[in-house]
PDBQT receptor file of N, H, CA, C and O in Angstrom, charges set to zero:
ATOM      1  N   UNK A   1     204.026  50.413 232.016  1.00  0.00    +0.000 N 
ATOM      2  CA  UNK A   1     204.498  50.782 231.166  1.00  0.00    +0.000 C 
ATOM      3  C   UNK A   1     205.566  50.353 229.883  1.00  0.00    +0.000 C 
ATOM      4  O   UNK A   1     205.755  50.865 228.780  1.00  0.00    +0.000 OA
ATOM      5  N   UNK A   2     206.393  48.716 230.828  1.00  0.00    +0.000 N 
ATOM      6  H   UNK A   2     206.239  48.299 231.724  1.00  0.00    +0.000 HD
ATOM      7  CA  UNK A   2     207.263  48.309 229.796  1.00  0.00    +0.000 C 
ATOM      8  C   UNK A   2     206.214  47.350 229.142  1.00  0.00    +0.000 C 
ATOM      9  O   UNK A   2     206.143  47.108 227.937  1.00  0.00    +0.000 OA
ATOM     10  N   UNK A   3     205.266  46.750 230.304  1.00  0.00    +0.000 N 
ATOM     11  H   UNK A   3     205.325  46.946 231.283  1.00  0.00    +0.000 HD
ATOM     12  CA  UNK A   3     204.475  45.552 229.275  1.00  0.00    +0.000 C 
ATOM     13  C   UNK A   3     203.911  46.537 227.983  1.00  0.00    +0.000 C 
ATOM     14  O   UNK A   3     204.533  46.546 226.920  1.00  0.00    +0.000 OA
ATOM     15  N   UNK A   4     203.143  47.051 228.104  1.00  0.00    +0.000 N 
ATOM     16  H   UNK A   4     202.637  47.043 228.967  1.00  0.00    +0.000 HD
ATOM     17  CA  UNK A   4     203.012  48.004 226.667  1.00  0.00    +0.000 C 
ATOM     18  C   UNK A   4     203.155  47.977 225.902  1.00  0.00    +0.000 C 
ATOM     19  O   UNK A   4     202.289  47.627 225.101  1.00  0.00    +0.000 OA
ATOM     20  N   UNK A   5     204.715  48.428 225.450  1.00  0.00    +0.000 N 
ATOM     21  H   UNK A   5     205.419  48.713 226.100  1.00  0.00    +0.000 HD
ATOM     22  CA  UNK A   5     205.736  48.851 224.823  1.00  0.00    +0.000 C 
ATOM     23  C   UNK A   5     206.901  47.820 224.211  1.00  0.00    +0.000 C 
ATOM     24  O   UNK A   5     207.836  47.944 223.420  1.00  0.00    +0.000 OA
ATOM     25  N   UNK A   6     206.262  46.594 225.114  1.00  0.00    +0.000 N 
ATOM     26  H   UNK A   6     205.503  46.493 225.756  1.00  0.00    +0.000 HD
ATOM     27  CA  UNK A   6     207.018  45.216 224.450  1.00  0.00    +0.000 C 
ATOM     28  C   UNK A   6     205.905  45.357 223.912  1.00  0.00    +0.000 C 
ATOM     29  O   UNK A   6     206.189  46.158 223.021  1.00  0.00    +0.000 OA
ATOM     30  N   UNK A   7     204.260  45.040 223.763  1.00  0.00    +0.000 N 
ATOM     31  H   UNK A   7     204.030  44.390 224.487  1.00  0.00    +0.000 HD
ATOM     32  CA  UNK A   7     203.131  44.457 222.900  1.00  0.00    +0.000 C 
ATOM     33  C   UNK A   7     203.045  45.208 222.282  1.00  0.00    +0.000 C 
ATOM     34  O   UNK A   7     202.262  44.697 221.482  1.00  0.00    +0.000 OA
ATOM     35  N   UNK A   8     203.361  46.878 221.645  1.00  0.00    +0.000 N 
ATOM     36  H   UNK A   8     203.997  47.294 222.295  1.00  0.00    +0.000 HD
ATOM     37  CA  UNK A   8     203.232  47.389 220.642  1.00  0.00    +0.000 C 
ATOM     38  C   UNK A   8     204.241  47.329 220.087  1.00  0.00    +0.000 C 
ATOM     39  O   UNK A   8     204.186  47.989 219.049  1.00  0.00    +0.000 OA
ATOM     40  N   UNK A   9     205.425  46.741 220.280  1.00  0.00    +0.000 N 
ATOM     41  H   UNK A   9     205.471  46.206 221.123  1.00  0.00    +0.000 HD
ATOM     42  CA  UNK A   9     206.623  46.585 219.302  1.00  0.00    +0.000 C 
ATOM     43  C   UNK A   9     205.724  44.549 219.354  1.00  0.00    +0.000 C 
ATOM     44  O   UNK A   9     205.342  44.266 218.218  1.00  0.00    +0.000 OA
ATOM     45  N   UNK A  10     205.631  44.175 219.685  1.00  0.00    +0.000 N 
ATOM     46  H   UNK A  10     205.941  44.405 220.608  1.00  0.00    +0.000 HD
ATOM     47  CA  UNK A  10     205.244  42.892 218.902  1.00  0.00    +0.000 C 
ATOM     48  C   UNK A  10     203.403  42.534 218.152  1.00  0.00    +0.000 C 
ATOM     49  O   UNK A  10     202.802  41.496 217.876  1.00  0.00    +0.000 OA
ATOM     50  N   UNK A  11     203.172  43.532 218.093  1.00  0.00    +0.000 N 
ATOM     51  H   UNK A  11     203.661  44.375 218.318  1.00  0.00    +0.000 HD
ATOM     52  CA  UNK A  11     202.118  43.669 217.132  1.00  0.00    +0.000 C 
ATOM     53  C   UNK A  11     202.260  44.790 215.906  1.00  0.00    +0.000 C 
ATOM     54  O   UNK A  11     201.562  44.715 214.894  1.00  0.00    +0.000 OA
ATOM     55  N   UNK A  12     203.083  45.660 216.084  1.00  0.00    +0.000 N 
ATOM     56  H   UNK A  12     203.649  45.721 216.905  1.00  0.00    +0.000 HD
ATOM     57  CA  UNK A  12     203.762  46.648 215.042  1.00  0.00    +0.000 C 
ATOM     58  C   UNK A  12     204.553  45.258 213.793  1.00  0.00    +0.000 C 
ATOM     59  O   UNK A  12     204.151  44.850 212.703  1.00  0.00    +0.000 OA
ATOM     60  N   UNK A  13     205.637  44.935 214.532  1.00  0.00    +0.000 N 
ATOM     61  H   UNK A  13     205.964  45.267 215.417  1.00  0.00    +0.000 HD
ATOM     62  CA  UNK A  13     206.424  42.993 214.261  1.00  0.00    +0.000 C 
ATOM     63  C   UNK A  13     205.610  42.224 213.472  1.00  0.00    +0.000 C 
ATOM     64  O   UNK A  13     206.221  41.782 212.499  1.00  0.00    +0.000 OA
ATOM     65  N   UNK A  14     204.112  41.800 213.545  1.00  0.00    +0.000 N 
ATOM     66  H   UNK A  14     203.616  42.159 214.335  1.00  0.00    +0.000 HD
ATOM     67  CA  UNK A  14     203.840  40.874 213.302  1.00  0.00    +0.000 C 
ATOM     68  C   UNK A  14     203.077  41.537 212.117  1.00  0.00    +0.000 C 
ATOM     69  O   UNK A  14     203.362  41.115 210.997  1.00  0.00    +0.000 OA
ATOM     70  N   UNK A  15     202.310  42.346 212.204  1.00  0.00    +0.000 N 
ATOM     71  H   UNK A  15     202.079  42.689 213.115  1.00  0.00    +0.000 HD
ATOM     72  CA  UNK A  15     201.362  43.537 211.515  1.00  0.00    +0.000 C 
ATOM     73  C   UNK A  15     202.505  43.876 210.320  1.00  0.00    +0.000 C 
ATOM     74  O   UNK A  15     201.949  43.092 209.551  1.00  0.00    +0.000 OA
ATOM     75  N   UNK A  16     203.608  44.369 209.532  1.00  0.00    +0.000 N 
ATOM     76  H   UNK A  16     204.060  45.006 210.156  1.00  0.00    +0.000 HD
ATOM     77  CA  UNK A  16     204.662  44.086 208.984  1.00  0.00    +0.000 C 
ATOM     78  C   UNK A  16     205.522  43.061 208.310  1.00  0.00    +0.000 C 
ATOM     79  O   UNK A  16     206.336  43.125 207.389  1.00  0.00    +0.000 OA
ATOM     80  N   UNK A  17     205.122  42.195 208.992  1.00  0.00    +0.000 N 
ATOM     81  H   UNK A  17     204.460  42.142 209.740  1.00  0.00    +0.000 HD
ATOM     82  CA  UNK A  17     204.733  40.784 208.068  1.00  0.00    +0.000 C 
ATOM     83  C   UNK A  17     204.509  41.143 207.146  1.00  0.00    +0.000 C 
ATOM     84  O   UNK A  17     205.218  41.358 206.163  1.00  0.00    +0.000 OA
ATOM     85  N   UNK A  18     202.688  41.356 207.465  1.00  0.00    +0.000 N 
ATOM     86  H   UNK A  18     202.112  41.181 208.263  1.00  0.00    +0.000 HD
ATOM     87  CA  UNK A  18     202.154  40.509 206.734  1.00  0.00    +0.000 C 
ATOM     88  C   UNK A  18     201.991  42.186 205.363  1.00  0.00    +0.000 C 
ATOM     89  O   UNK A  18     201.126  42.686 204.643  1.00  0.00    +0.000 OA
ATOM     90  N   UNK A  19     203.070  42.362 205.636  1.00  0.00    +0.000 N 
ATOM     91  H   UNK A  19     203.772  41.956 206.221  1.00  0.00    +0.000 HD
ATOM     92  CA  UNK A  19     202.572  43.767 204.853  1.00  0.00    +0.000 C 
ATOM     93  C   UNK A  19     203.683  42.944 203.581  1.00  0.00    +0.000 C 
ATOM     94  O   UNK A  19     203.229  42.529 202.515  1.00  0.00    +0.000 OA
ATOM     95  N   UNK A  20     204.962  42.849 203.914  1.00  0.00    +0.000 N 
ATOM     96  H   UNK A  20     205.331  43.187 204.780  1.00  0.00    +0.000 HD
ATOM     97  CA  UNK A  20     206.005  42.053 202.878  1.00  0.00    +0.000 C 
ATOM     98  C   UNK A  20     205.160  40.775 202.154  1.00  0.00    +0.000 C 
ATOM     99  O   UNK A  20     205.562  40.720 200.992  1.00  0.00    +0.000 OA
ATOM    100  N   UNK A  21     204.661  40.261 202.274  1.00  0.00    +0.000 N 
ATOM    101  H   UNK A  21     204.334  40.306 203.218  1.00  0.00    +0.000 HD
ATOM    102  CA  UNK A  21     204.070  39.473 201.421  1.00  0.00    +0.000 C 
ATOM    103  C   UNK A  21     204.001  39.415 200.578  1.00  0.00    +0.000 C 
ATOM    104  O   UNK A  21     203.197  40.331 200.399  1.00  0.00    +0.000 OA
ATOM    105  N   UNK A  22     204.226  38.969 199.476  1.00  0.00    +0.000 N 
ATOM    106  H   UNK A  22     204.879  38.225 199.621  1.00  0.00    +0.000 HD
ATOM    107  CA  UNK A  22     204.000  39.210 198.277  1.00  0.00    +0.000 C 
ATOM    108  C   UNK A  22     202.296  39.119 197.242  1.00  0.00    +0.000 C 
ATOM    109  O   UNK A  22     202.177  38.680 196.098  1.00  0.00    +0.000 OA
ATOM    110  N   UNK A  23     201.610  39.475 197.800  1.00  0.00    +0.000 N 
ATOM    111  H   UNK A  23     201.707  39.831 198.730  1.00  0.00    +0.000 HD
ATOM    112  CA  UNK A  23     199.512  38.756 197.564  1.00  0.00    +0.000 C 
ATOM    113  C   UNK A  23     199.767  38.616 196.408  1.00  0.00    +0.000 C 
ATOM    114  O   UNK A  23     199.639  37.479 195.954  1.00  0.00    +0.000 OA
ATOM    115  N   UNK A  24     200.414  40.182 195.117  1.00  0.00    +0.000 N 
ATOM    116  H   UNK A  24     200.518  41.106 195.486  1.00  0.00    +0.000 HD
ATOM    117  CA  UNK A  24     199.911  39.459 194.075  1.00  0.00    +0.000 C 
ATOM    118  C   UNK A  24     200.479  38.067 193.262  1.00  0.00    +0.000 C 
ATOM    119  O   UNK A  24     200.019  37.722 192.174  1.00  0.00    +0.000 OA
ATOM    120  N   UNK A  25     201.531  37.350 193.963  1.00  0.00    +0.000 N 
ATOM    121  H   UNK A  25     201.904  37.630 194.847  1.00  0.00    +0.000 HD
ATOM    122  CA  UNK A  25     202.166  36.194 193.562  1.00  0.00    +0.000 C 
ATOM    123  C   UNK A  25     201.069  35.229 194.333  1.00  0.00    +0.000 C 
ATOM    124  O   UNK A  25     200.509  34.296 193.757  1.00  0.00    +0.000 OA
ATOM    125  N   UNK A  26     200.932  35.437 195.156  1.00  0.00    +0.000 N 
ATOM    126  H   UNK A  26     201.387  36.195 195.624  1.00  0.00    +0.000 HD
ATOM    127  CA  UNK A  26     199.923  34.315 196.454  1.00  0.00    +0.000 C 
ATOM    128  C   UNK A  26     198.381  34.198 195.485  1.00  0.00    +0.000 C 
ATOM    129  O   UNK A  26     197.692  33.191 195.318  1.00  0.00    +0.000 OA
ATOM    130  N   UNK A  27     198.178  35.450 195.005  1.00  0.00    +0.000 N 
ATOM    131  H   UNK A  27     198.738  36.268 195.141  1.00  0.00    +0.000 HD
ATOM    132  CA  UNK A  27     196.847  35.411 195.378  1.00  0.00    +0.000 C 
ATOM    133  C   UNK A  27     195.896  34.800 193.710  1.00  0.00    +0.000 C 
ATOM    134  O   UNK A  27     195.696  35.688 192.881  1.00  0.00    +0.000 OA
ATOM    135  N   UNK A  28     195.398  33.366 193.362  1.00  0.00    +0.000 N 
ATOM    136  H   UNK A  28     195.560  32.645 194.035  1.00  0.00    +0.000 HD
ATOM    137  CA  UNK A  28     195.573  32.958 191.463  1.00  0.00    +0.000 C 
ATOM    138  C   UNK A  28     194.390  33.375 191.662  1.00  0.00    +0.000 C 
ATOM    139  O   UNK A  28     193.885  33.131 192.757  1.00  0.00    +0.000 OA
ATOM    140  N   UNK A  29     193.545  34.198 190.549  1.00  0.00    +0.000 N 
ATOM    141  H   UNK A  29     193.956  34.396 189.659  1.00  0.00    +0.000 HD
ATOM    142  CA  UNK A  29     192.868  35.162 189.785  1.00  0.00    +0.000 C 
ATOM    143  C   UNK A  29     191.718  33.704 189.098  1.00  0.00    +0.000 C 
ATOM    144  O   UNK A  29     192.392  32.709 188.828  1.00  0.00    +0.000 OA
ATOM    145  N   UNK A  30     190.161  33.531 188.823  1.00  0.00    +0.000 N 
ATOM    146  H   UNK A  30     189.614  34.339 189.042  1.00  0.00    +0.000 HD
ATOM    147  CA  UNK A  30     190.098  33.466 188.458  1.00  0.00    +0.000 C 
ATOM    148  C   UNK A  30     188.484  33.079 187.525  1.00  0.00    +0.000 C 
ATOM    149  O   UNK A  30     187.835  33.587 188.439  1.00  0.00    +0.000 OA
ATOM    150  N   UNK A  31     187.698  32.758 186.813  1.00  0.00    +0.000 N 
ATOM    151  H   UNK A  31     188.226  32.345 186.071  1.00  0.00    +0.000 HD
ATOM    152  CA  UNK A  31     186.577  33.268 186.154  1.00  0.00    +0.000 C 
ATOM    153  C   UNK A  31     186.016  32.102 186.719  1.00  0.00    +0.000 C 
ATOM    154  O   UNK A  31     185.500  32.528 187.753  1.00  0.00    +0.000 OA
ATOM    155  N   UNK A  32     185.755  30.591 186.651  1.00  0.00    +0.000 N 
ATOM    156  H   UNK A  32     186.174  30.245 185.811  1.00  0.00    +0.000 HD
ATOM    157  CA  UNK A  32     185.392  29.748 187.325  1.00  0.00    +0.000 C 
ATOM    158  C   UNK A  32     185.946  28.640 187.944  1.00  0.00    +0.000 C 
ATOM    159  O   UNK A  32     187.105  28.416 187.594  1.00  0.00    +0.000 OA
ATOM    160  N   UNK A  33     185.452  27.848 188.790  1.00  0.00    +0.000 N 
ATOM    161  H   UNK A  33     184.511  28.030 189.074  1.00  0.00    +0.000 HD
ATOM    162  CA  UNK A  33     185.957  27.204 189.448  1.00  0.00    +0.000 C 
ATOM    163  C   UNK A  33     186.890  25.887 189.333  1.00  0.00    +0.000 C 
ATOM    164  O   UNK A  33     187.602  25.468 190.246  1.00  0.00    +0.000 OA
ATOM    165  N   UNK A  34     186.744  25.249 187.917  1.00  0.00    +0.000 N 
ATOM    166  H   UNK A  34     186.165  25.590 187.176  1.00  0.00    +0.000 HD
ATOM    167  CA  UNK A  34     187.404  24.884 187.550  1.00  0.00    +0.000 C 
ATOM    168  C   UNK A  34     189.304  25.654 187.676  1.00  0.00    +0.000 C 
ATOM    169  O   UNK A  34     190.390  25.541 188.245  1.00  0.00    +0.000 OA
ATOM    170  N   UNK A  35     189.060  25.894 187.355  1.00  0.00    +0.000 N 
ATOM    171  H   UNK A  35     188.178  25.985 186.893  1.00  0.00    +0.000 HD
ATOM    172  CA  UNK A  35     190.663  27.143 187.061  1.00  0.00    +0.000 C 
ATOM    173  C   UNK A  35     191.234  27.060 188.152  1.00  0.00    +0.000 C 
ATOM    174  O   UNK A  35     192.407  27.349 187.916  1.00  0.00    +0.000 OA
ATOM    175  N   UNK A  36     191.044  26.688 189.932  1.00  0.00    +0.000 N 
ATOM    176  H   UNK A  36     190.091  26.453 190.123  1.00  0.00    +0.000 HD
ATOM    177  CA  UNK A  36     191.541  26.547 190.569  1.00  0.00    +0.000 C 
ATOM    178  C   UNK A  36     191.983  24.731 191.566  1.00  0.00    +0.000 C 
ATOM    179  O   UNK A  36     191.869  23.515 191.413  1.00  0.00    +0.000 OA
ATOM    180  N   UNK A  37     192.464  25.673 192.470  1.00  0.00    +0.000 N 
ATOM    181  H   UNK A  37     192.557  26.660 192.595  1.00  0.00    +0.000 HD
ATOM    182  CA  UNK A  37     192.663  23.504 193.583  1.00  0.00    +0.000 C 
ATOM    183  C   UNK A  37     191.851  23.405 193.856  1.00  0.00    +0.000 C 
ATOM    184  O   UNK A  37     190.877  24.132 194.053  1.00  0.00    +0.000 OA
ATOM    185  N   UNK A  38     192.212  21.893 193.975  1.00  0.00    +0.000 N 
ATOM    186  H   UNK A  38     193.003  21.303 193.815  1.00  0.00    +0.000 HD
ATOM    187  CA  UNK A  38     191.731  21.438 195.728  1.00  0.00    +0.000 C 
ATOM    188  C   UNK A  38     191.574  22.033 196.670  1.00  0.00    +0.000 C 
ATOM    189  O   UNK A  38     192.533  22.032 197.443  1.00  0.00    +0.000 OA
ATOM    190  N   UNK A  39     190.502  22.714 197.028  1.00  0.00    +0.000 N 
ATOM    191  H   UNK A  39     189.724  22.714 196.401  1.00  0.00    +0.000 HD
ATOM    192  CA  UNK A  39     190.476  23.229 198.540  1.00  0.00    +0.000 C 
ATOM    193  C   UNK A  39     190.408  24.423 198.751  1.00  0.00    +0.000 C 
ATOM    194  O   UNK A  39     190.766  24.983 199.787  1.00  0.00    +0.000 OA
ATOM    195  N   UNK A  40     189.637  25.254 197.163  1.00  0.00    +0.000 N 
ATOM    196  H   UNK A  40     189.346  24.799 196.322  1.00  0.00    +0.000 HD
ATOM    197  CA  UNK A  40     189.701  26.502 196.875  1.00  0.00    +0.000 C 
ATOM    198  C   UNK A  40     188.245  27.042 196.432  1.00  0.00    +0.000 C 
ATOM    199  O   UNK A  40     187.504  26.477 195.628  1.00  0.00    +0.000 OA
ATOM    200  N   UNK A  41     188.170  27.380 196.624  1.00  0.00    +0.000 N 
ATOM    201  H   UNK A  41     188.772  27.840 197.278  1.00  0.00    +0.000 HD
ATOM    202  CA  UNK A  41     186.734  28.510 195.683  1.00  0.00    +0.000 C 
ATOM    203  C   UNK A  41     187.115  29.669 194.723  1.00  0.00    +0.000 C 
ATOM    204  O   UNK A  41     187.939  30.548 194.979  1.00  0.00    +0.000 OA
ATOM    205  N   UNK A  42     186.349  29.535 193.507  1.00  0.00    +0.000 N 
ATOM    206  H   UNK A  42     185.680  28.821 193.298  1.00  0.00    +0.000 HD
ATOM    207  CA  UNK A  42     186.415  30.801 192.761  1.00  0.00    +0.000 C 
ATOM    208  C   UNK A  42     185.240  31.876 193.108  1.00  0.00    +0.000 C 
ATOM    209  O   UNK A  42     184.036  31.708 192.916  1.00  0.00    +0.000 OA
ATOM    210  N   UNK A  43     185.808  32.897 193.604  1.00  0.00    +0.000 N 
ATOM    211  H   UNK A  43     186.787  33.034 193.760  1.00  0.00    +0.000 HD
ATOM    212  CA  UNK A  43     184.465  34.109 194.083  1.00  0.00    +0.000 C 
ATOM    213  C   UNK A  43     185.519  35.756 194.597  1.00  0.00    +0.000 C 
ATOM    214  O   UNK A  43     186.399  36.123 195.375  1.00  0.00    +0.000 OA
ATOM    215  N   UNK A  44     184.678  36.225 193.569  1.00  0.00    +0.000 N 
ATOM    216  H   UNK A  44     183.963  35.927 192.937  1.00  0.00    +0.000 HD
ATOM    217  CA  UNK A  44     184.698  37.501 193.608  1.00  0.00    +0.000 C 
ATOM    218  C   UNK A  44     186.569  37.196 192.967  1.00  0.00    +0.000 C 
ATOM    219  O   UNK A  44     187.569  37.765 193.405  1.00  0.00    +0.000 OA
ATOM    220  N   UNK A  45     186.520  36.192 191.902  1.00  0.00    +0.000 N 
ATOM    221  H   UNK A  45     185.708  35.730 191.546  1.00  0.00    +0.000 HD
ATOM    222  CA  UNK A  45     187.760  36.677 190.200  1.00  0.00    +0.000 C 
ATOM    223  C   UNK A  45     188.906  36.615 191.467  1.00  0.00    +0.000 C 
ATOM    224  O   UNK A  45     189.737  37.495 191.691  1.00  0.00    +0.000 OA
ATOM    225  N   UNK A  46     188.689  35.015 192.437  1.00  0.00    +0.000 N 
ATOM    226  H   UNK A  46     188.015  34.300 192.255  1.00  0.00    +0.000 HD
ATOM    227  CA  UNK A  46     190.161  34.885 193.028  1.00  0.00    +0.000 C 
ATOM    228  C   UNK A  46     189.882  33.085 193.709  1.00  0.00    +0.000 C 
ATOM    229  O   UNK A  46     188.958  32.752 194.451  1.00  0.00    +0.000 OA
ATOM    230  N   UNK A  47     190.842  32.303 193.243  1.00  0.00    +0.000 N 
ATOM    231  H   UNK A  47     191.593  32.574 192.641  1.00  0.00    +0.000 HD
ATOM    232  CA  UNK A  47     190.551  31.672 194.618  1.00  0.00    +0.000 C 
ATOM    233  C   UNK A  47     191.101  31.437 195.480  1.00  0.00    +0.000 C 
ATOM    234  O   UNK A  47     192.319  31.481 195.655  1.00  0.00    +0.000 OA
ATOM    235  N   UNK A  48     189.889  31.005 196.501  1.00  0.00    +0.000 N 
ATOM    236  H   UNK A  48     188.900  30.969 196.358  1.00  0.00    +0.000 HD
ATOM    237  CA  UNK A  48     189.909  31.407 197.765  1.00  0.00    +0.000 C 
ATOM    238  C   UNK A  48     189.941  30.372 198.662  1.00  0.00    +0.000 C 
ATOM    239  O   UNK A  48     189.465  29.379 198.112  1.00  0.00    +0.000 OA
ATOM    240  N   UNK A  49     190.272  30.148 199.756  1.00  0.00    +0.000 N 
ATOM    241  H   UNK A  49     190.658  30.955 200.202  1.00  0.00    +0.000 HD
ATOM    242  CA  UNK A  49     189.918  28.744 201.013  1.00  0.00    +0.000 C 
ATOM    243  C   UNK A  49     188.777  28.797 200.945  1.00  0.00    +0.000 C 
ATOM    244  O   UNK A  49     188.006  29.757 200.970  1.00  0.00    +0.000 OA
ATOM    245  N   UNK A  50     188.551  27.239 200.812  1.00  0.00    +0.000 N 
ATOM    246  H   UNK A  50     189.178  26.460 200.792  1.00  0.00    +0.000 HD
ATOM    247  CA  UNK A  50     186.978  27.149 201.236  1.00  0.00    +0.000 C 
ATOM    248  C   UNK A  50     186.387  27.820 203.055  1.00  0.00    +0.000 C 
ATOM    249  O   UNK A  50     185.433  28.509 203.417  1.00  0.00    +0.000 OA
ATOM    250  N   UNK A  51     186.967  27.490 203.417  1.00  0.00    +0.000 N 
ATOM    251  H   UNK A  51     187.741  26.930 203.122  1.00  0.00    +0.000 HD
ATOM    252  CA  UNK A  51     186.987  27.646 204.993  1.00  0.00    +0.000 C 
ATOM    253  C   UNK A  51     186.730  29.331 205.632  1.00  0.00    +0.000 C 
ATOM    254  O   UNK A  51     186.179  29.755 206.648  1.00  0.00    +0.000 OA
ATOM    255  N   UNK A  52     187.697  30.243 204.034  1.00  0.00    +0.000 N 
ATOM    256  H   UNK A  52     188.145  29.899 203.209  1.00  0.00    +0.000 HD
ATOM    257  CA  UNK A  52     188.044  31.362 204.663  1.00  0.00    +0.000 C 
ATOM    258  C   UNK A  52     186.996  31.875 203.025  1.00  0.00    +0.000 C 
ATOM    259  O   UNK A  52     186.885  33.059 202.707  1.00  0.00    +0.000 OA
ATOM    260  N   UNK A  53     186.556  31.091 202.465  1.00  0.00    +0.000 N 
ATOM    261  H   UNK A  53     186.645  30.129 202.723  1.00  0.00    +0.000 HD
ATOM    262  CA  UNK A  53     185.068  32.036 200.789  1.00  0.00    +0.000 C 
ATOM    263  C   UNK A  53     183.678  32.220 202.025  1.00  0.00    +0.000 C 
ATOM    264  O   UNK A  53     182.732  32.996 202.159  1.00  0.00    +0.000 OA
ATOM    265  N   UNK A  54     183.919  31.690 202.352  1.00  0.00    +0.000 N 
ATOM    266  H   UNK A  54     184.688  31.060 202.243  1.00  0.00    +0.000 HD
ATOM    267  CA  UNK A  54     182.017  31.768 202.848  1.00  0.00    +0.000 C 
ATOM    268  C   UNK A  54     181.427  30.446 202.619  1.00  0.00    +0.000 C 
ATOM    269  O   UNK A  54     181.075  29.590 203.431  1.00  0.00    +0.000 OA
ATOM    270  N   UNK A  55     181.367  30.481 200.201  1.00  0.00    +0.000 N 
ATOM    271  H   UNK A  55     181.654  31.176 199.541  1.00  0.00    +0.000 HD
ATOM    272  CA  UNK A  55     179.578  30.111 200.455  1.00  0.00    +0.000 C 
ATOM    273  C   UNK A  55     180.788  29.143 199.569  1.00  0.00    +0.000 C 
ATOM    274  O   UNK A  55     181.519  29.663 198.726  1.00  0.00    +0.000 OA
ATOM    275  N   UNK A  56     180.857  27.453 199.977  1.00  0.00    +0.000 N 
ATOM    276  H   UNK A  56     180.264  27.030 200.662  1.00  0.00    +0.000 HD
ATOM    277  CA  UNK A  56     181.855  26.905 199.085  1.00  0.00    +0.000 C 
ATOM    278  C   UNK A  56     180.093  26.309 197.568  1.00  0.00    +0.000 C 
ATOM    279  O   UNK A  56     178.905  26.618 197.477  1.00  0.00    +0.000 OA
ATOM    280  N   UNK A  57     181.029  25.423 196.796  1.00  0.00    +0.000 N 
ATOM    281  H   UNK A  57     181.994  25.172 196.870  1.00  0.00    +0.000 HD
ATOM    282  CA  UNK A  57     180.371  24.896 195.310  1.00  0.00    +0.000 C 
ATOM    283  C   UNK A  57     179.377  26.224 194.394  1.00  0.00    +0.000 C 
ATOM    284  O   UNK A  57     178.853  25.965 193.311  1.00  0.00    +0.000 OA
TER     285      UNK A  57
């Protein structure tokens, strides 16, 4: 019982951290690949990390 309560508290704390991030400031909008930094691709009008964006190039 105590372990499950601790687990729920940890999951809630970790989940709330991502909700507090200023995602609007972290996402760089783009129209073409030249607008993104190295290691990022322009996909869905945003510069996304190559490893998470799916297609590269």
